[in-house]
N, C-alpha and C positions, 0 to 999 in steps of 0.2 A: 504493500500500500504506500509506503514512503516514496517510492519512485514511480507512482502510477502515471505520471505525466511525461516520463522520459523512457521510452522503450529500450533505448540503447543501454542506459545504466541499469534498467530493470533486468535486462538479459544478463548483464555482467554479474549483478548481485545474485540472481537465481543460479547461475552457473557456479559461483563460488559457494553458495549455501548448499547446493545439491551434491557437491563432490563427496561428502562423507557417506551419503546414502544412495546415490544414483551413479553407479559406475559406468553404465551403458549410455552412449550418446543419446539414444532415443528416450531414456529415462529423464535426462537433463532437458531435452527438447520438450517432453511432456510437461515437466515442471514449469518451463517458461510459458508454454501455451496456456496452462492453468493460471499462472500469475498475470499474463497479459489479458486473459479473459476477465479477471477480477479488475484489472486497471481500466479496461474499457467499460465494464459495468458500473464502476464507481463514478465514472464521469457522466453517466447517463442520467437523464431526468428520472427521479423516483416516481413521478406521476405518470410517465408514459412507458409503453413497451418499447424495447429496442427493436430495430429492424434486423431480423435474423440474417438477411442477405448481407447487409453492411457489416454486421458483427463477424460473420464467417469469412467474408472477403478480407477483412483486416487481419484475421489470424492466418489465412492462407498466404497472404502477401509476406508474412514474417517468418515463414518456415520453409526450409528447403528440403525437409524430410518428406519424401514421396508418400510414405504410409500415412503421415498426418494430413497431407494435402488431400489424399484420396478419402480418408475417413471424414474430414471436415466437409468435403463435397457431398458425401453421403448424408451428413447431418441435414443439410439443406433439402435434399431430395426427400428425406423422411419427414421433415417438418411440413412439407406440402401435402403429405398423405395422412399423417397422424396414425401410423400403424399400431398394432398391438405390441405387447412387450416381447413376444417371441421373435418378431421380425426385427425389432430394434437390436436385440442381442445378436441375432444372426448377422446383421449388417455392421454393427459397431463393436460388438463384444462387451464383455463384462468381467474380464479377467484382471489380474494384477499388473500386467504390462501396461505401460503408460499409453500406448497406442490403442489399447482395448478398454481403457478407463476414462481418460481425459475427454475424448470425443463424446463418449456416452454421457458424461457429466454435463458437458456443454449442451448436448441435445436435451437432456432433462431440464436444464435451466431454460433454454430457449423455447421449449414447448409450453411451459407454464409461466415463466418469469415471475414466480412467486416462491419464496423460500420453502414453505411447508409442502406445497404441491410438487415442487421440483424434487425435494428430498424424498417424499413418499414414492414418487414414480421411480426414482433412481434405486431406492431400496427394493421395490417390487421386481426389479430386473434380476435379482439374485447375484451370484458370483461374488465379486469383491464389493458387496453392497455398502459396507460401512465407508469405504474410501470414496466410492463414486457418489454416494449420498452426501458425504462431507464436502466434496468438491463442488457438486451442484448447488448445495446450500450456501457455500462461500460466495459463489458468483451471484446467486440470487440475492443474498444478504447484502453484498456490496452494492447491488443495483437498487434495491428497495429500502435499505437502511434498517437500523435496529428496531424501529417501530413496527416493521412488518413481521417481526419474530414474536411468537406467542410468549407472553410473560411467564406463563406456567412452565414452559420449557427452559427459559433462561434462568428461572429460580432454582431449577434442579441441576444446572450446569456446575460441574466440579470446578473449584477455584474461580467462580464467577467474578468475585470482587477483584481478584488479582488481574484477571483478563481485562476488566473494565478500567482499572488503574493504568495498565500498560497501554491500552488504547488511548486513554486520555493523554498520557505522556507522549505517545507517538504523534498524536494530533498537535500537541503543543510544540514539539520539535519541528514538525513539518510546516505548520502555519505561523508559528512564532507568537501564539497567544493562547489563552485559555479557551477551551471549547465552549460553544454557546451554552451547553448544559451547566457549566460552572459559573456563568456570568450572573 
């Protein structure tokens, strides 16, 4: 989030942060596509849906990995038809590999553009459901904001207060002032 408005620095930071856990180049590329999805979503109006075609085209333009370009293209085709879960998994995957999880999370987000609906759909796909649901929810949450997340879920979140404090400090570092919540 800190580098949401600078894709070049965002990529560099994602690559550095991913090195300990993502040894394969496609894993790093998937991490960047996920981070870039969040950066696009956070810049979008909370009140309007994003245009899926613009969203996907922006991501395709920033990856040279053919498998991601192919899967992101499939996301658009699937969005036009709204198929059942079986077809989504067949076309996009639901496994632990980044090319089988990141495009699926993006599809789940773009289909509903709502945190809870996106998460529920992603989880319904099976496979690496916790990861895909988390990624879809992160994109949708970045787009719609904290107010779109049910308070009863947030209240059950482990270390919720710490997460909120870290978010506040990140905001202060990025913007150079206290968040509107604290004014």
